[in-house]
N, C-alpha and C positions, 0 to 999 in steps of 0.2 A: 521608745527607744532613746538610751542615750547617746552620745557623742562614741564615749568609750567604747558599747555594743557596736558602733558602727564602723567605728576604726578596725578593733576587732575584725570583724567580718571582712572586710576591705584586706587587713594582709591578709587572711583565711582567700579572697580572693585571687592576690596576686599570687600567690604561693601556685596554686593552684594551676596558675597561667603557665608559669617558669615549670614548674614537673612533665605540663603537656604541651610545649609550645608548636610545635607544628600543629598538634589541634585545634589548639585556640586561636593562631592565624588561620585556621582554612576557615575556621568556624566566622570569623570577622571578616571575610574577604566580601560575603554580601554586602556586609555596611560600609564596609570601605568604598566599593564603587557605586552602590547607592547613591551615599551622601556625596561622592565627587558627581556622576551622572546628575541628580537634581543639583549641583548647586552651578554645574557647568551651563543646564539647559536655563536656568534662572537667570545666568549671566547674559546667553543668548537673548532671552524674552528682554532682558532693561537694557544690551546694545540696539536694540532694535525698537525700542520705544522712544529710546534718547535721537536714533536717526529719525525717526517720525517727528521728534520734536524742532531737530534739527531745519529738517526740511518746512516745516509751519512756521520757523521762525526766516527761512529764505524764501516765502510765499508771501508772508504776513499773515497775521493770525487772524484779523476779521475783514478780509482783504476778497473780491468776489473782483474776474478777471474776463473781461469780454474782448474778444479778437474775431478776427475775420474770415469766413471760410469761403469756400466756394458753392455757388447757391444750389439746392438739389433741386433735379427738376425731373417732371413726371407728367408722363403722358402719353398720346397718341403721335406718332411719328409724322409730320407735318411736312408738306413742302417746303417752308422754311426754315427745316434742318433740326427741328425738335424743341428750339425755344420756347421756356413758358410764354405761355400771351395772355390778355387780357380778352375779354371777350370782344373787341374790337379787334383783335388779329394784331396789336402789336405788343413786343416784349414790355414788361413791367419793368419799370426804372427804378434803381435804389443808388442814394450817392455813398454810400458805402458807408463804413464809418467817420465820423467826423467830429469836429471838437465842439458842434450845436447840440450833438447827441452828449456829449459830457455835459456840456452846461442845463440840460432839461434833466437829467439823472441829476446833478446838484442841486435844481430848483423845484424840482416837482416829487422826488419819490423820498417818500420820510425816513429816517432813519442812517439818512447817509451822513457819512458824517466829513468826507473831502474825495476827492478823485483827482488824476492826472492822468495824459497823456501819454502815451510812447509813443514818435515816429523813430524808427532804425532805417538808418543807412550802413552800407556796407563802403567801407573808404581805406585810402595808407592815410596812415600816421608817420609824420616826418618832423626829425629836430635833429640839427646839429648832426647831420650827415646819417642817423638814423634813419632807419625805414623799417615799419612792420605795419600788416594788413592789420584794421579792428574796423568797431562799431563808433559811428556816432549817433549817440541817443540824445532825440527833444523831447526834455518830460517842463513839468511846473516846476515851480518850489515846493509843494507841497508834494513830492514825488520821493523825497529823501524820508521824509518823513513816516508814510505810507510804508515803506519800506525798509525802516528803522535800520535806515543808514546815518552810522555817526562820521562826523567830521574828524580827520586826523590834524590837519590843517586849515588855516580858512575858513570861509562860512560861505554860506547858503546864498541862492541869488535875489538880490533885491528888487523889489517893485519896481524900480528904473530899470534897472537892467532888463528886465522881462518886457516892459511898455514900449521900451526903446528899442527893444532886440538887438543890444551891444550883443558884437563876439566876444564872448567868456565861458569858460566851459569849469565844470571843475572834475576832476578825473579820478580812475582807480589807479587804487595801492600800484599795484601791477606795471601800468600805467609811470606811475612816478620813479620804479625801482627799474624802467626799462630805459625810459629817455631824461629822467631826472637825477643821476644817481649822485649822492654825495652832496648835492645843490637844495636849494629851499627853492620848488616850484613858483611859490605863487607872486604873482604878478609879471612869471614870464611867460612868454609863448610859445604856443604849437601848433601845427598844423594838422589840418582831419582834411585831405582831398586838395582844395585848392583857398581854403580860408583859412585865416587866422586867427585862433582864439588866445585870449588873453586867462591864463590860470586864479580864477579865483577861490578854489577851492580842494583840497585831497581828500577822499574816503579812507577809512581806516578798513584794514584788510577785512574782507570775509572768504573766509575759509570752506571752499567750497569742494567735495571730490568731485572726480570726474565719471563715479558711478552716478554720484547727485546731478549732475549737468543730465546725463543721459536720463535717468525715470524722471526727472521731475520738466524737462525741454526746457530748461534755461540756459542762460550766458554766462560767462564767466566774467562776474563784473568788475571785478580786480580789472579787468585789461578794456573796459568804457570811455569814452568821453563824453560829456554829458553836457549838455548847454540848454538854453528855455525852448524853447516848443518855435517863441515867434523867430528865435535867428535862424533855427532850424527852416521853417517854411521861407523865410526870405529866402536865405540863401542856395540854400538847395532844391527849392521848388515842391509849391504845392502841391501833390498831386489829383487835386478833386477840383480844379477849378480848368481852364482850356486855353491856352495859348496858343500865340504865333505860329510856335513850331508844329502844334498838334495840327493843324487847319491848313500845315503845307507854308507856311511865312518862316522867313529866314529868322525871324527873333518878333519881335512884340513884347509888348508888357500886360500886366495883371494886376487886379487887386484883390488883395489878402485880407481879409475880416479874420480877425481874430476875438477871441472870447471875451476883451476888458474893454469893448465899448472902441475899439480904432482899426481902424485900415491902413496899409500900405503897399503903394503903388512900386511896382518893380517891373526891373525887364527881365527875361528867360535868358538864362546863362549857365553854360556848365559850369558844375561844383566839383568835378572830379570824384564823384559817388558812382555808385552801382547802382540807377535805379529801373533800367530797364525789362522788370522782371512782368510786366503787364498790370501792376500794383494800383487800382485808382481809389484806393482808401486812402482819406485823409490823414489818418492816424493808422498806426498798426496796433496797438493793444491800450486797451480803456481799461486801468485798475481803480477799482472804487472800496473804500474802507468805510464800512458800517459802524454804529456807534455799540453794537455789542453782537456777538455770532449767533446768538439765538434768531437774529435778526436778519439773514443770511439768505437763508432758506427764501422766505419770503420776497426781501427787497431784489433776489435771482428773478422771481416769477417776475413783478409787477417791469421789473426794468425788461425782460423778455418782450413782453406784450407791448410795453411802448416802442422800443425799437421795432419793433415789428411794423408796429403802426408808420413811425417815422421813415420808414424803408419800403412802404407800399406794397406790404405782406410779403415781402422778398425776404425769407431767413437766411442772410448771407452772413451769418454772426453765430458763434457760439458761446454762453456763458461757463465760467470754468467758476466752481466755489470751491476753493482747494482744502479748505480747513476739512471739508466732507469727504474729499477725497481720501485724506491720508487718516480720517480718525474712518473707515471704511478699510484702508492698509494696515492700521493700527490693529482691527477687530480681528482680520485674517490673522495677523502674526500672533495675535493674544493669543486663537483658537490652535494655531499651530504649536505656540512654546506649550498649552495648559496641556496636549496629546504628548508633548516628548517631556514634557514634566513627570505626566501621566508614568510613562512609559519606564521612567527611570526609576521613578518612587518603585515599582514591582518588584528593581533589587533590593531595595529595603524588605522590603516582606517577604522576601526569596530567601533576606537572609536573616530575619525572624524567624521563617521556619525552621529554618539549618540551628540555628542557635537553640532553638527548641528540642531537632531533633540529638544533637549532642548533650545537653543541659540532662537529657530523660536517659543517654547513654549513662553521665557521668553518676549520675542517680544508684544504678545499679551496679555498677564498678565502687562505689563509695557508699555500698550499705553497711558495711563493719564500723567505717568513721563516723556513719549519723548515730548508731547503735550507741558508741563509745560515749559521744557527745550527750546525748539522751540519759545515759546508765550515771555522768558526774552531773548532771543536773539543768541538761539543757532542755527547755521548752520547745515545743511545737515550732511557736513563734521563732525563734532562736534558727532554726534550720532555713523554714523557711526564708527570715531573710538573708542566712549566710549564702543561700541559690540564687535568691533573684538579687543580692550585690554581686555575685560571680557572673549571671546573666548581666547588668548592669554595668558590669567593671568589662566586659568583651565588648559593651554596645559604645563605650566612651572611648576604650580605646582604637576601636575601628573608625569612629566619630572622629576624632582626632588623625588620624590617618587620611580619612575621608574630604577634610577638610583644605590639607593641603594637595591632595592628589587632584579633588574639582577646582583649585583657585593656579594649579600649574596647568591642567587641560585646558581650561578658558584662557590664561596665556599663549598657549599651544593653537587651540583653535584660531583669534584673533590674529598669527602671525601667521600660518600657511593656507586656511580659508579666508582670509583680509575682511571677515567678519568682526563687528565690533563687538566685544564683548566687557561687560562691568561687573564685579562680582560685589554684592554689598553685603552689609551686616545683616538685612534680614534673612537673604538666602542663605547666609551661615547659619544662623539663628533658626531658622526653619526646620532646615537640613539635621541640623545637630538635636533639633528638640522633636526630630519624627523619630531618628535613631533611638533616642531615649526611650520614648513610647511605647516602639517596638520591643525594645529590652524591657521594659516591664510587662506587657502582656504576653508576650513569648517566653518570657523568664518564669510568669507568675505558676503554672500548670509544673512545671521540672519541679521549683522549687516547693509545692504545696504537696505532689504525689511523697517528695522525699520528707516531707514534715508528719506525712501521716502513718509510716512506716514503724511495724510496731517495735518495739526494743529488743526481745527477746528474738524475733528472729532476725532482727539486722546483726545481734553478738554473736548468731552463728554461723550468719552466711559466711561462706568460705570464696 
């Protein structure tokens, strides 16, 4: 069929729709709502996928997290109060998470690219007459690479600053906005607890929603102050060592051994931080990056066995592989979105059935028109293409309206429900393509029936 005949059939279809506007509109409603539903459901699914990707960026693509937990105990109640005991009757001792655990992981386990500790203290941040509560985080210089944190100003800690335990700090963008508004913070000082730190770097802002903070159990990184782990252990206390205060003395000194081959002897003093929570782990968290995420599960299993041996078979830690958890979440959301899209697609099928019914009724109403066209020389294929083009035109018009409605509906869902929705070109093409396919499938039967009408019977039809 040439373009001239196709254009002629299209003009006939438009004229038929104009003569029966209400019927044509009602016929296309199924297609309109079907396309709109599919687009909005796919937009919700795409938004959920982007949310998971954002969470993976926050937690690190190839990271494994080790954090302490309360030891799980099991057994008969003894006179000692039910503590887990060895065969000799004494309670098993575990040193908790330490920097030595971190060194063992880096030096022993294959496919480990790098690792960093986290030591977290709640404190008061003070500068220029302004104060707010916050956190001082002790980290290594690898921390920012592992967490994919970019620097807005300044630079990372130097080896000399870490080895000498200097009071230097890197601040989040929120701290800069709060305490250094309108000025360059590099080289200036800020107080955390009773310790003054010199700012050497400012991190770029990380966009974190309150929902992500709650779901992932993470902090608002923008409001943290980061210092070398050696500086934090020196100035805020090492929870893994026993001091004179711990044994009833008024003070004392202790020697702290760090992971770079040196030790510092210091006296115990209050540093203005909240550390009375009974936490005896030297570090609050270990973050380990593997070379490739395909090794994450194997590395986590080896790490678990090694730490259990180092902790005297006391399971006082848990290992979290964020990527696996997020992939499971994504699979769950994908299944949910597939179900929603399938339900939405039912509207398209119902719309196609409606088109078929209306077109079948239209064939009966237009017997005389069909007979006249056949009498003046139209062939069966011409009649078939006329009615098929009319069905496709209804689907096209309904599809365009459905696309606009679907985009508007996605924005409304995002606005009122607080759910991220992303309308993609692929979702528009898929929904419109399905609508067109339905037009062909459900429009062919009426078109075929129209083309098979007897000319004499059609001309005599009243």
